[in-house]
N, C-alpha and C positions, 0 to 999 in steps of 0.2 A: 593614221592612216595608215602604219603596219598591218595594225587591227585590221582593216577593211580590204588590206590586199592580201591576206593572211587564209582569212576565208570569204574569198573573192565576192565580196558582200554586191547586193545588188538589189532591186525592184522594181515592179511592173516593165518586166520584160528587160532588162539590161541588167548588165555588171560590170564590178571596177575594171575587169581583167579582159576586158575588150577595148580598155582606151588605153591599157599601158602601153610605154615606148621598152622601157629595160629600168632595172633597181639595184642599188648597190646593197648587196647581204653580207652578214658577219657571220659564219660559222661557229659553233660552240668550243673551235679551240682559237678564236679570234681573228680570221685569215677574212679581211674583205675583199668585196670583188665585184662586180660590175655582172651582171648578166640581163641576154633578152627576157620578154614579156614567154615566149615558147618556153624558158627555162623551168616556168610555175608550171606547166600544164592543167591552168586555170580548168575549173568545171564548176559546174553547179558547186553553190557554197563551200567549194574546196581547191586548193592549189598544191603543188608540191611540197611548200611551204611548211606545209603539214608534217609533212615526213620528216623533210633535212631539218626541220625546230632552227631553220635561219634567220637572223634577225632582220629585218625592213629597215635601213639607215636613210634609204631617201628613194625616190620612185621620179620618173619623170613618165608625160602621158603625151598621145598625140589626139589631139581634138581639133574640130574640124569646123570650119566658120559655118555662122549660120546666120538666120535673120535675128537679133538681137529680143523686137519685141516679141517675136515666136517662141523664142525659148524663153523670156519671162514670163509667160502663159503659163506656158507647161510646167516653169516650177511654181508658178502660183496655183495652178490646178493640181498637182501635185503636196504641195503642201496642206492644202486644203482638206484631201482624202485624208493624210495622215495623222492633219492637228485636229480630225473628226474623230479617230479610232485610236490613237496611243494617247497612252495619259500624258498630261503635262509634267507629271512632278517628275519624271525619269529614273520610275523607279524598277525598274525593268530592264534586261538587257534586250528588249524589242524583242522577234518571233521566235519562237522558241524549239518547232520544229519545224525540217525541212517540207516543203511541197514537194507532193508527191510524181512522177515526172509520168505526163499524160499527154499525147501528142493532140490530145481531142480537144484537151480545155485552154485558156487563153493561156496565151506564152506560155504554152506546150506542159504546164502543170496545174495539179487538181492543190488546191488550197489545203495545206492540213488544217487549218483555220475552220473550214467548211465540216469535214468531217469531224474535228473537237465540238464545232456547233451541234451537230447530231446527236452529240453522245451526251448533249448536257452540261458542257465544261464549263462554261459561265457560272455556273450554281455552286463551284467545287471550291473548296480551299482547306490546305492542314496548315495549322499553327498562323503563323503570320501570312503565309502564303497564299494567296487568291489567283483566280483567273479571272482575266482584267475582263468586266462585263462589256464593253462594247468589242471584245477580238478574241474570242476565244484561243487565237494562240500566242498569248503575251500572259506569261506567269509577272504578275506583282508583290513588289514587297509593301504589305502595309506598314513597314517601319519597325515589325519585329520580329520579322521571320526570319529562320536558322538557314542553315543551306542545306541540312536534311531536310527543314520543312517542304523546301525548294525542288529537294530532288524528289521527295516521296509524292509531291503532288505531279509533276512531271512522270513518276511511273504508275501513280494510278491513272492519266491522261492515255498511254500510250497503250496499257491494258484496254481502257475503254474502246480506244479504238480498233485495237486487236480483233477484241471479242465482236466488235458488231459488224468489222468491214472488210476482217482477217489481213489487215495492213499493218504492221511498225512502224510507226514513225517515228525519222529519226530526229536525233537532237541535231538542233542547229545551232546551239549556245554549245564552248568549250569547254569543259568543267578542270579546274585546278583543284588538286586535292585527292584525297579519297573519298568515297561515298561509299557505305556496306551497303548493299540489298538485301 
């Protein structure tokens, strides 16, 4: 849950930050406090937590009542979509790049996967890292990928999209460690 809040995870036009009431966080000095949702400055795949580097200890959410049947059907519909386009074995961090803000697109975002598809990303691989054949915005570890393989593949994808569309893709994943370029 902490990671979902940290990066304001979301899909299909929704994001977790819209339903947060408050969070209990701990700063680097060990101070624990409860903050309101607006403290987090939630944005698209972003929050102030990325700057403050506080650790989320707990969170409370404001949910609204709804029709159980409608909600269940919507959950099933979305799970079916995700099941058809995401690898079943979990060897991925999910979508690697952020979508591009574009008010003319559904949910106000141009899917990075669409641009990646158009540059032939699904045929690319570096070492044990490859682009998933069903979704061009997903990098898969085939079982032997090093972090360098994944980093190098991501860099190739960014360059291809920049060359063709003039758009620099921004990574949605958060890298830990150093990655020489």
